[in-house]
C-alpha positions in Angstrom: 332.0 270.6 180.1 335.6 270.0 179.2 336.6 267.7 176.4 339.1 267.8 173.6 338.2 269.6 170.4 337.7 267.3 167.4 340.7 267.3 165.1 340.5 269.6 162.1 340.8 267.7 158.9 343.0 269.2 156.1 340.2 269.2 153.6 337.8 272.1 153.8 334.2 271.5 153.0 332.7 273.3 150.0 330.3 276.2 150.6 327.3 274.0 150.4 328.6 271.4 152.7 328.1 271.4 156.5 330.7 269.8 158.7 330.3 267.9 162.0 333.3 266.3 163.7 333.0 263.6 166.5 336.1 262.6 168.4 336.5 259.9 171.0 336.7 261.2 174.6 336.6 258.0 176.7 334.5 254.8 176.8 331.4 255.4 174.7 331.6 259.2 175.1 332.3 261.3 172.0 332.7 265.1 171.7 330.9 266.6 168.8 331.6 269.9 167.2 329.2 271.8 164.9 330.1 275.4 163.8 332.0 275.9 167.0 329.3 274.5 169.3 330.4 271.5 171.3 328.4 268.7 173.0 328.8 265.1 174.1 327.1 261.9 173.1 327.2 258.7 175.2 325.2 255.6 175.9 323.1 254.6 178.9 324.7 252.7 181.7 322.8 249.5 180.8 324.2 249.7 177.3 327.8 250.1 178.5 328.1 253.8 178.7 328.2 256.3 181.5 325.0 258.2 180.6 326.8 261.5 180.5 324.9 262.7 177.5 322.1 261.7 175.1 322.7 258.9 172.6 323.1 259.5 168.9 319.6 258.0 168.4 318.1 260.4 170.9 319.8 263.3 169.1 318.3 262.0 165.9 314.8 262.1 167.4 315.7 265.5 169.0 316.7 266.8 165.6 313.3 266.0 164.2 311.5 267.3 167.2 313.4 270.6 167.3 313.0 271.0 163.5 309.2 270.6 163.8 309.3 273.1 166.7 311.3 275.6 164.8 309.0 275.5 161.8 305.9 275.7 164.0 307.4 278.6 165.9 308.2 280.4 162.6 304.7 279.9 161.4 303.3 281.4 164.6 305.7 284.3 164.4 304.9 285.0 160.7 301.2 285.2 161.6 301.8 287.5 164.6 300.9 284.8 167.1 302.7 284.1 170.3 305.0 281.1 170.6 304.7 281.1 174.4 303.5 277.7 175.4 304.4 276.0 172.2 305.5 272.4 172.9 306.6 269.6 170.6 306.6 266.2 172.2 308.2 263.2 170.5 308.0 259.5 171.4 310.0 256.9 169.5 310.5 253.2 169.5 313.4 251.1 168.4 313.0 248.1 166.1 313.1 244.7 167.7 314.7 243.1 164.7 317.8 243.8 162.6 319.2 246.1 161.4 319.3 248.4 164.5 317.1 251.4 163.7 314.2 253.6 164.9 311.0 251.8 164.1 308.4 254.5 164.8 308.2 258.2 165.7 305.2 260.0 167.0 305.3 263.8 167.2 302.6 265.8 168.9 302.5 269.6 168.6 300.9 271.3 171.5 300.0 274.7 170.2 300.2 277.8 172.4 297.0 278.6 174.3 294.6 280.7 172.2 295.7 279.5 168.8 292.8 280.4 166.4 291.0 277.4 165.0 291.6 278.7 161.4 295.4 278.6 162.0 295.6 274.9 163.2 295.7 273.3 159.8 298.3 275.7 158.6 300.5 275.2 161.6 300.4 271.4 161.2 301.1 271.6 157.4 304.1 273.9 157.9 305.5 272.0 160.8 305.1 268.7 158.9 307.4 269.9 156.2 310.5 270.8 158.2 313.9 270.0 156.7 314.6 267.0 158.9 311.2 265.4 158.2 311.6 266.1 154.4 315.0 264.4 154.6 313.5 261.3 156.1 310.8 261.2 153.5 313.4 261.7 150.7 316.6 260.0 152.1 319.9 261.5 151.1 322.7 259.6 149.5 325.0 258.4 152.3 328.6 257.3 151.9 330.7 256.0 154.7 334.4 255.4 154.1 337.8 255.1 155.8 340.3 257.8 155.3 343.4 256.6 153.5 
């Protein structure tokens, strides 16, 4: 995948800040850089894009999905259980009214085969408190501004 690297802003984030840059590539395609990792976002063809990559909304749902998977996997590992076969499946719907937003998200954790019955509740409890899910339950302060 070849695309320009996002511009480096002059201001460095503080130690507790995390930085993500998105730079326009073409059409509805943007290159995103996170800690040196690069990926694209786009829109489906029927929405005017070229469908070269997931949409930002799909990445939002994927962030929640993979956060739940990570926490579930760590729980299993911490208890000496195999993560082989662990699957986290997410389905989401968009709101029909305004503002544009995700209306519902349903996440199903498919535990690895052989998960002991006494570990099921713990797995669900830990996975349900992943960082992304906690953030949605306690929304952050968000500021959007134009650079001078």
